[in-house]
N, CA and C atoms as an extended XYZ file, in Angstrom:
423
Properties=species:S:1:pos:R:3:atomname:S:1:resname:S:1:resid:I:1 pbc="F F F"
N        80.125      106.809       95.085 N   MET     1
C        81.364      106.239       95.673 CA  MET     1
C        82.320      106.471       94.610 C   MET     1
N        83.461      106.693       95.051 N   ASP     2
C        84.446      106.985       94.248 CA  ASP     2
C        85.524      105.660       94.132 C   ASP     2
N        85.470      104.879       93.234 N   SER     3
C        86.198      103.494       93.224 CA  SER     3
C        87.475      103.670       92.618 C   SER     3
N        88.483      103.046       93.105 N   ILE     4
C        89.740      103.116       92.448 CA  ILE     4
C        90.547      101.717       92.585 C   ILE     4
N        91.661      101.707       91.615 N   THR     5
C        92.428      100.383       91.853 CA  THR     5
C        93.653      100.947       91.858 C   THR     5
N        94.481      100.284       92.887 N   LYS     6
C        95.875      100.616       93.189 CA  LYS     6
C        96.636       99.535       93.064 C   LYS     6
N        97.854       99.474       92.483 N   MET     7
C        98.943       98.619       92.332 CA  MET     7
C       100.126       98.535       93.448 C   MET     7
N       100.240       97.604       94.282 N   VAL     8
C       101.138       97.586       95.264 CA  VAL     8
C       102.305       96.771       94.427 C   VAL     8
N       103.362       97.384       94.299 N   VAL     9
C       104.707       96.728       93.602 CA  VAL     9
C       105.536       96.665       94.773 C   VAL     9
N       105.876       95.246       94.989 N   ILE    10
C       106.558       94.850       96.114 CA  ILE    10
C       108.213       94.460       95.594 C   ILE    10
N       109.019       95.151       96.163 N   ASN    11
C       110.372       95.049       95.834 CA  ASN    11
C       111.287       95.120       96.893 C   ASN    11
N       111.288       94.177       97.917 N   SER    12
C       111.613       94.326       99.285 CA  SER    12
C       112.413       93.152       99.500 C   SER    12
N       113.183       93.271      100.578 N   ARG    13
C       114.243       92.289      100.956 CA  ARG    13
C       113.686       91.694      102.355 C   ARG    13
N       112.649       92.515      102.960 N   LYS    14
C       112.068       92.001      104.191 CA  LYS    14
C       110.699       91.688      104.079 C   LYS    14
N       110.031       91.923      103.177 N   VAL    15
C       108.441       91.845      102.980 CA  VAL    15
C       108.224       91.009      101.731 C   VAL    15
N       107.503       89.935      101.852 N   LEU    16
C       107.117       89.037      100.584 CA  LEU    16
C       105.526       89.558      100.132 C   LEU    16
N       105.344       89.365       98.880 N   PRO    17
C       103.986       89.475       98.615 CA  PRO    17
C       102.863       88.814       99.561 C   PRO    17
N       103.323       87.630       99.944 N   SER    18
C       102.179       86.948      100.840 CA  SER    18
C       101.994       87.658      102.045 C   SER    18
N       103.032       88.293      102.682 N   ASP    19
C       103.012       88.962      103.756 CA  ASP    19
C       102.042       90.058      103.588 C   ASP    19
N       101.993       90.801      102.518 N   VAL    20
C       101.307       91.912      102.259 CA  VAL    20
C        99.770       91.478      102.176 C   VAL    20
N        99.579       90.361      101.327 N   VAL    21
C        98.228       89.711      101.018 CA  VAL    21
C        97.584       89.346      102.366 C   VAL    21
N        98.365       88.730      103.278 N   ILE    22
C        97.861       88.427      104.588 CA  ILE    22
C        97.415       89.767      105.384 C   ILE    22
N        98.153       90.580      105.431 N   LYS    23
C        97.973       91.841      106.176 CA  LYS    23
C        96.608       92.428      105.505 C   LYS    23
N        96.517       92.545      104.166 N   LEU    24
C        95.219       92.900      103.587 CA  LEU    24
C        93.908       92.316      103.907 C   LEU    24
N        94.146       90.980      103.883 N   TYR    25
C        92.933       90.045      104.291 CA  TYR    25
C        92.656       90.184      105.783 C   TYR    25
N        93.655       90.558      106.480 N   GLU    26
C        93.304       90.585      108.051 CA  GLU    26
C        92.652       91.848      108.393 C   GLU    26
N        92.753       92.883      107.533 N   SER    27
C        92.052       94.080      107.743 CA  SER    27
C        90.525       94.177      107.690 C   SER    27
N        90.158       93.050      106.889 N   LYS    28
C        88.759       92.729      106.733 CA  LYS    28
C        88.021       94.054      106.050 C   LYS    28
N        88.895       94.853      105.252 N   SER    29
C        88.220       95.976      104.529 CA  SER    29
C        87.454       95.605      103.306 C   SER    29
N        86.500       96.448      102.999 N   ASP    30
C        85.599       96.199      101.872 CA  ASP    30
C        86.374       96.400      100.667 C   ASP    30
N        87.505       95.600      100.137 N   VAL    31
C        88.172       95.936       99.286 CA  VAL    31
C        88.264       94.592       98.185 C   VAL    31
N        88.612       94.581       96.958 N   MET    32
C        88.777       93.417       96.227 CA  MET    32
C        90.364       93.392       96.139 C   MET    32
N        91.003       92.073       96.380 N   ILE    33
C        92.444       91.905       96.507 CA  ILE    33
C        92.855       91.074       95.364 C   ILE    33
N        93.682       91.191       94.507 N   LYS    34
C        94.262       90.270       93.480 CA  LYS    34
C        95.741       90.287       93.533 C   LYS    34
N        96.328       89.173       93.800 N   GLU    35
C        97.516       88.928       93.607 CA  GLU    35
C        98.169       89.094       92.258 C   GLU    35
N        99.347       89.596       91.927 N   THR    36
C        99.996       89.726       90.453 CA  THR    36
C       101.430       89.231       90.931 C   THR    36
N       102.082       89.148       89.539 N   CYS    37
C       103.361       88.733       89.560 CA  CYS    37
C       104.291       89.898       90.299 C   CYS    37
N       103.900       91.078       90.386 N   PHE    38
C       104.692       92.178       91.005 CA  PHE    38
C       104.392       92.621       92.197 C   PHE    38
N       103.183       91.833       92.744 N   GLY    39
C       102.642       92.366       94.279 CA  GLY    39
C       101.033       92.287       94.108 C   GLY    39
N       100.261       93.152       94.442 N   VAL    40
C        99.054       93.151       94.597 CA  VAL    40
C        98.232       94.267       93.992 C   VAL    40
N        96.978       93.962       93.506 N   MET    41
C        96.058       95.122       93.168 CA  MET    41
C        94.983       95.152       94.268 C   MET    41
N        94.627       96.277       94.502 N   VAL    42
C        93.711       96.825       95.549 CA  VAL    42
C        92.565       97.572       94.860 C   VAL    42
N        91.477       96.998       94.886 N   SER    43
C        90.260       98.058       94.281 CA  SER    43
C        89.227       98.110       95.320 C   SER    43
N        88.560       99.218       95.484 N   GLY    44
C        87.521       99.648       96.403 CA  GLY    44
C        87.373      101.040       96.504 C   GLY    44
N        86.648      101.593       97.565 N   GLU    45
C        86.491      103.007       97.663 CA  GLU    45
C        87.706      103.792       98.145 C   GLU    45
N        87.969      104.831       97.219 N   ARG    46
C        89.209      105.645       97.367 CA  ARG    46
C        89.840      105.756       98.768 C   ARG    46
N        88.927      106.245       99.777 N   SER    47
C        89.196      106.657      100.923 CA  SER    47
C        89.741      105.316      101.767 C   SER    47
N        89.067      104.230      101.663 N   GLU    48
C        89.530      102.942      102.163 CA  GLU    48
C        90.650      102.501      101.541 C   GLU    48
N        90.902      102.431      100.349 N   VAL    49
C        91.976      101.802       99.735 CA  VAL    49
C        93.141      102.691      100.159 C   VAL    49
N        93.106      104.020      100.273 N   ASP    50
C        94.134      104.928      100.553 CA  ASP    50
C        94.706      104.649      102.004 C   ASP    50
N        93.773      104.684      102.851 N   THR    51
C        94.074      104.223      104.212 CA  THR    51
C        94.492      103.029      104.419 C   THR    51
N        94.110      102.081      103.841 N   LEU    52
C        94.564      100.600      103.906 CA  LEU    52
C        95.921      100.624      103.201 C   LEU    52
N        96.314      101.029      102.461 N   LEU    53
C        97.617      101.072      101.751 CA  LEU    53
C        98.621      101.836      102.435 C   LEU    53
N        98.165      102.956      102.915 N   SER    54
C        99.260      103.792      103.811 CA  SER    54
C        99.783      102.980      104.919 C   SER    54
N        98.935      102.047      105.706 N   SER    55
C        99.267      101.273      106.466 CA  SER    55
C       100.137       99.992      106.202 C   SER    55
N        99.751       99.437      104.962 N   ILE    56
C       100.649       98.553      104.316 CA  ILE    56
C       102.022       98.777      103.779 C   ILE    56
N       102.212      100.273      103.535 N   ARG    57
C       103.504      100.625      103.062 CA  ARG    57
C       104.584      100.977      104.134 C   ARG    57
N       103.859      100.927      105.486 N   LYS    58
C       104.817      101.067      106.534 CA  LYS    58
C       105.498       99.809      106.813 C   LYS    58
N       105.059       98.838      106.200 N   MET    59
C       105.668       97.388      106.417 CA  MET    59
C       107.225       97.541      105.797 C   MET    59
N       107.447       98.211      104.909 N   ASP    60
C       108.664       98.535      104.315 CA  ASP    60
C       108.637       99.630      103.378 C   ASP    60
N       108.877      100.975      104.045 N   PRO    61
C       108.657      102.253      103.227 CA  PRO    61
C       109.484      102.179      101.939 C   PRO    61
N       110.605      101.430      101.909 N   TYR    62
C       111.638      101.708      100.764 CA  TYR    62
C       111.668      100.282       99.859 C   TYR    62
N       110.543       99.481      100.077 N   GLY    63
C       110.383       98.357       99.349 CA  GLY    63
C       109.052       98.132       98.801 C   GLY    63
N       108.291       99.009       99.289 N   ILE    64
C       106.840       98.731       98.756 CA  ILE    64
C       106.477      100.152       98.008 C   ILE    64
N       106.027       99.912       96.702 N   PHE    65
C       105.788      101.262       95.838 CA  PHE    65
C       104.420      101.022       95.638 C   PHE    65
N       103.572      102.102       95.448 N   ILE    66
C       102.124      102.110       95.147 CA  ILE    66
C       101.828      103.075       94.224 C   ILE    66
N       101.107      102.499       93.113 N   LYS    67
C       100.732      103.446       91.833 CA  LYS    67
C        99.194      103.143       91.626 C   LYS    67
N        98.578      104.006       91.270 N   GLU    68
C        97.333      104.056       90.682 CA  GLU    68
C        97.183      103.429       89.438 C   GLU    68
N        96.075      102.774       89.050 N   ARG    69
C        95.851      101.644       87.887 CA  ARG    69
C        94.568      102.283       87.277 C   ARG    69
N        94.636      102.350       85.853 N   GLY    70
C        93.763      103.005       85.170 CA  GLY    70
C        92.379      102.044       85.009 C   GLY    70
N        92.416      100.742       85.198 N   PHE    71
C        91.495       99.987       85.122 CA  PHE    71
C        91.393       98.985       86.225 C   PHE    71
N        90.090       98.742       86.625 N   ALA    72
C        89.879       97.793       87.516 CA  ALA    72
C        90.286       96.312       87.266 C   ALA    72
N        90.478       95.373       87.914 N   PRO    73
C        90.974       93.935       87.551 CA  PRO    73
C        89.578       93.234       86.850 C   PRO    73
N        90.069       92.653       85.718 N   GLY    74
C        88.961       92.047       84.937 CA  GLY    74
C        88.174       92.903       83.998 C   GLY    74
N        88.740       94.089       83.873 N   ASP    75
C        88.377       95.021       82.941 CA  ASP    75
C        88.576       94.561       81.521 C   ASP    75
N        87.508       94.531       80.596 N   GLN    76
C        87.353       94.029       79.230 CA  GLN    76
C        88.849       94.610       78.402 C   GLN    76
N        89.151       95.782       78.740 N   ASN    77
C        90.101       96.536       78.198 CA  ASN    77
C        91.404       95.992       78.270 C   ASN    77
N        91.680       95.349       79.531 N   ARG    78
C        92.910       94.714       79.811 CA  ARG    78
C        92.984       93.275       80.042 C   ARG    78
N        91.906       92.548       80.067 N   CYS    79
C        91.744       91.230       80.212 CA  CYS    79
C        92.539       90.217       79.293 C   CYS    79
N        93.387       89.552       79.578 N   ARG    80
C        94.016       88.704       78.271 CA  ARG    80
C        93.059       87.820       77.577 C   ARG    80
N        92.163       87.307       78.536 N   ALA    81
C        91.132       86.555       77.788 CA  ALA    81
C        90.342       87.305       76.769 C   ALA    81
N        89.869       88.420       76.929 N   THR    82
C        89.195       89.091       75.849 CA  THR    82
C        90.263       89.644       74.649 C   THR    82
N        91.282       89.744       75.101 N   ARG    83
C        92.279       90.346       73.993 CA  ARG    83
C        93.280       89.120       73.253 C   ARG    83
N        92.754       87.859       73.583 N   ARG    84
C        93.298       86.693       72.970 CA  ARG    84
C        94.711       86.587       73.321 C   ARG    84
N        95.206       86.779       74.499 N   GLY    85
C        96.333       86.522       75.070 CA  GLY    85
C        97.326       87.476       75.015 C   GLY    85
N        98.801       87.248       75.190 N   GLY    86
C        99.821       88.224       75.291 CA  GLY    86
C        99.832       89.056       76.415 C   GLY    86
N       100.799       89.832       76.591 N   ALA    87
C       101.096       90.604       77.729 CA  ALA    87
C       100.100       91.533       77.751 C   ALA    87
N        99.599       92.025       78.698 N   ARG    88
C        98.684       93.169       79.143 CA  ARG    88
C        99.531       94.532       78.789 C   ARG    88
N        98.543       95.295       78.290 N   PRO    89
C        99.016       96.716       78.312 CA  PRO    89
C        99.592       97.201       79.290 C   PRO    89
N       100.918       97.800       79.315 N   GLY    90
C       101.684       98.433       80.551 CA  GLY    90
C       102.117       97.482       81.284 C   GLY    90
N       102.260       96.028       81.032 N   PHE    91
C       103.153       94.983       81.617 CA  PHE    91
C       104.687       95.264       81.424 C   PHE    91
N       105.026       95.593       80.222 N   HIS    92
C       106.384       95.850       80.066 CA  HIS    92
C       106.994       97.079       80.572 C   HIS    92
N       106.056       98.301       80.691 N   MET    93
C       106.487       99.305       81.385 CA  MET    93
C       106.628       98.946       82.934 C   MET    93
N       105.815       98.209       83.391 N   LEU    94
C       105.892       97.811       84.946 CA  LEU    94
C       107.148       97.140       85.290 C   LEU    94
N       107.332       96.165       84.186 N   GLU    95
C       108.597       95.339       84.390 CA  GLU    95
C       109.706       96.072       84.280 C   GLU    95
N       109.900       97.263       83.440 N   THR    96
C       111.049       98.008       83.568 CA  THR    96
C       111.243       98.837       84.706 C   THR    96
N       110.065       99.498       85.135 N   GLU    97
C       110.056      100.019       86.411 CA  GLU    97
C       110.573       99.234       87.555 C   GLU    97
N       110.040       97.893       87.458 N   ASP    98
C       110.574       97.085       88.723 CA  ASP    98
C       111.819       96.806       88.726 C   ASP    98
N       112.674       97.020       87.542 N   LYS    99
C       114.134       96.861       87.589 CA  LYS    99
C       114.747       98.086       88.272 C   LYS    99
N       114.381       99.071       88.178 N   ILE   100
C       115.094      100.478       88.835 CA  ILE   100
C       114.482      100.828       90.248 C   ILE   100
N       113.609       99.989       90.736 N   LEU   101
C       113.030      100.310       92.159 CA  LEU   101
C       114.102      100.134       93.080 C   LEU   101
N       115.143       99.164       93.185 N   PRO   102
C       116.106       99.217       94.242 CA  PRO   102
C       116.951      100.501       94.175 C   PRO   102
N       117.040      101.215       92.993 N   HIS   103
C       117.857      102.330       93.148 CA  HIS   103
C       117.118      103.517       93.557 C   HIS   103
N       115.616      103.431       93.230 N   ILE   104
C       114.981      104.544       93.909 CA  ILE   104
C       114.872      104.377       95.389 C   ILE   104
N       114.779      102.990       95.906 N   ALA   105
C       114.681      102.634       97.436 CA  ALA   105
C       115.987      103.394       98.039 C   ALA   105
N       117.397      103.039       97.296 N   SER   106
C       118.384      103.528       97.707 CA  SER   106
C       118.365      105.045       97.781 C   SER   106
N       118.126      105.626       96.974 N   ALA   107
C       118.002      107.354       96.793 CA  ALA   107
C       116.991      107.886       98.072 C   ALA   107
N       115.735      107.073       98.324 N   LEU   108
C       114.952      107.435       99.341 CA  LEU   108
C       115.671      107.225      100.683 C   LEU   108
N       116.342      106.307      100.933 N   ARG   109
C       116.913      105.954      102.128 CA  ARG   109
C       118.029      107.227      102.365 C   ARG   109
N       118.814      107.607      101.308 N   ALA   110
C       119.738      108.661      101.309 CA  ALA   110
C       119.110      109.730      101.814 C   ALA   110
N       118.006      110.099      101.030 N   LEU   111
C       117.540      111.211      101.234 CA  LEU   111
C       116.815      111.615      102.736 C   LEU   111
N       116.242      110.403      103.201 N   ASP   112
C       115.772      110.404      104.648 CA  ASP   112
C       117.096      110.623      105.637 C   ASP   112
N       118.179      110.035      105.344 N   ARG   113
C       119.416      110.254      106.151 CA  ARG   113
C       119.764      111.648      106.019 C   ARG   113
N       119.455      112.355      105.219 N   GLY   114
C       119.972      113.922      104.789 CA  GLY   114
C       121.110      113.882      104.022 C   GLY   114
N       121.494      112.672      103.235 N   ASP   115
C       122.693      112.686      102.306 CA  ASP   115
C       122.186      113.438      100.962 C   ASP   115
N       122.998      114.485      100.874 N   ILE   116
C       122.609      115.282       99.670 CA  ILE   116
C       123.639      114.896       98.652 C   ILE   116
N       123.496      114.426       97.386 N   PRO   117
C       124.450      114.098       96.458 CA  PRO   117
C       125.056      115.528       95.889 C   PRO   117
N       126.411      115.158       95.659 N   ALA   118
C       127.174      116.319       95.102 CA  ALA   118
C       126.699      116.578       93.494 C   ALA   118
N       126.672      117.628       93.388 N   ARG   119
C       126.087      118.119       91.838 CA  ARG   119
C       127.050      117.554       90.970 C   ARG   119
N       126.860      116.805       89.749 N   LYS   120
C       127.534      116.428       88.801 CA  LYS   120
C       127.957      117.645       87.843 C   LYS   120
N       129.120      117.634       87.582 N   LYS   121
C       129.634      118.888       86.855 CA  LYS   121
C       129.024      118.387       85.506 C   LYS   121
N       128.597      119.585       84.759 N   GLU   122
C       127.887      119.702       83.602 CA  GLU   122
C       128.801      119.720       82.697 C   GLU   122
N       128.740      118.562       81.682 N   LYS   123
C       129.754      118.339       80.518 CA  LYS   123
C       129.651      119.565       79.531 C   LYS   123
N       130.595      120.131       79.173 N   LYS   124
C       130.653      121.206       78.188 CA  LYS   124
C       130.460      120.515       76.893 C   LYS   124
N       129.687      121.112       75.849 N   LYS   125
C       129.620      120.466       74.439 CA  LYS   125
C       130.981      120.796       73.854 C   LYS   125
N       131.279      120.003       73.142 N   LEU   126
C       132.473      120.035       72.100 CA  LEU   126
C       132.282      121.137       71.227 C   LEU   126
N       133.179      122.096       71.083 N   ASP   127
C       133.280      123.198       70.367 CA  ASP   127
C       133.363      122.685       68.996 C   ASP   127
N       132.511      123.167       67.970 N   ILE   128
C       132.659      122.627       66.513 CA  ILE   128
C       134.040      122.657       65.859 C   ILE   128
N       134.831      124.006       66.156 N   GLU   129
C       136.101      124.112       65.558 CA  GLU   129
C       137.073      122.929       65.991 C   GLU   129
N       136.922      122.755       67.322 N   LYS   130
C       137.618      121.571       67.858 CA  LYS   130
C       137.274      120.373       67.349 C   LYS   130
N       136.099      120.064       67.192 N   PHE   131
C       135.648      118.731       66.452 CA  PHE   131
C       136.322      118.833       65.142 C   PHE   131
N       136.339      119.649       64.247 N   LYS   132
C       136.690      119.802       62.903 CA  LYS   132
C       138.295      119.489       63.103 C   LYS   132
N       139.072      119.917       63.943 N   GLN   133
C       140.274      119.693       64.312 CA  GLN   133
C       140.565      118.195       64.668 C   GLN   133
N       139.761      117.581       65.261 N   ILE   134
C       139.992      116.081       65.512 CA  ILE   134
C       139.710      115.375       64.376 C   ILE   134
N       138.703      115.754       63.577 N   ILE   135
C       138.392      115.013       62.295 CA  ILE   135
C       139.678      115.176       61.356 C   ILE   135
N       140.018      116.194       61.257 N   ASN   136
C       141.217      116.533       60.119 CA  ASN   136
C       142.400      116.021       60.607 C   ASN   136
N       142.540      115.794       61.900 N   ALA   137
C       143.806      115.140       62.395 CA  ALA   137
C       143.687      113.753       62.152 C   ALA   137
N       142.373      112.941       62.260 N   GLU   138
C       142.357      111.617       62.119 CA  GLU   138
C       142.319      111.262       60.628 C   GLU   138
N       141.750      112.008       59.774 N   VAL   139
C       141.889      112.132       58.223 CA  VAL   139
C       143.250      112.076       57.794 C   VAL   139
N       144.126      112.712       58.286 N   SER   140
C       145.531      113.100       57.756 CA  SER   140
C       146.341      111.994       58.140 C   SER   140
N       145.965      111.232       59.215 N   GLN   141
C       146.848      110.002       59.597 CA  GLN   141
C       146.838      108.874       58.655 C   GLN   141
C-alpha cells in the first residue's frame, strides 16, 4: 500500500475549511482527516487520497490548493509534543505561501480566461561608464 499525506490549503472566498471537512467525512473514504489552521491534512492510500482531493478541489479550483506533505500527522519528527513546542518545521514557509495564494488564484483565473500578460520590458543594466559619470557629478556638487 502506497500511503501518502496531502495538505489542503484553503484560501477561498466561497468555501470554508469546515465545508471541506464535512465533504471529506461524507465521502466515507478510508482516510485520516486532520484539520489545521490552513485547512486540512488527508492521509491514506495514494489513489484514494488523489481521487478524493480532486473532487474536493472542484468546490473552488482557485481557492483550494493541494500539496504533498513529507510526514504523516503525528510523526515524531514533526510533532510539537516531542519537539518541546514551537512552530513545526515548514510552518513559516506555509504561512508565507498562504499570503501569495490570492495572487496565484488571480493568475490562474486570468490564464483560464485566455488573458496573456504583456511581456515586461527587460531593464538594461546601467553601463559602468555612465555609473561613474553619475558618481563624479554627485561628488563634484
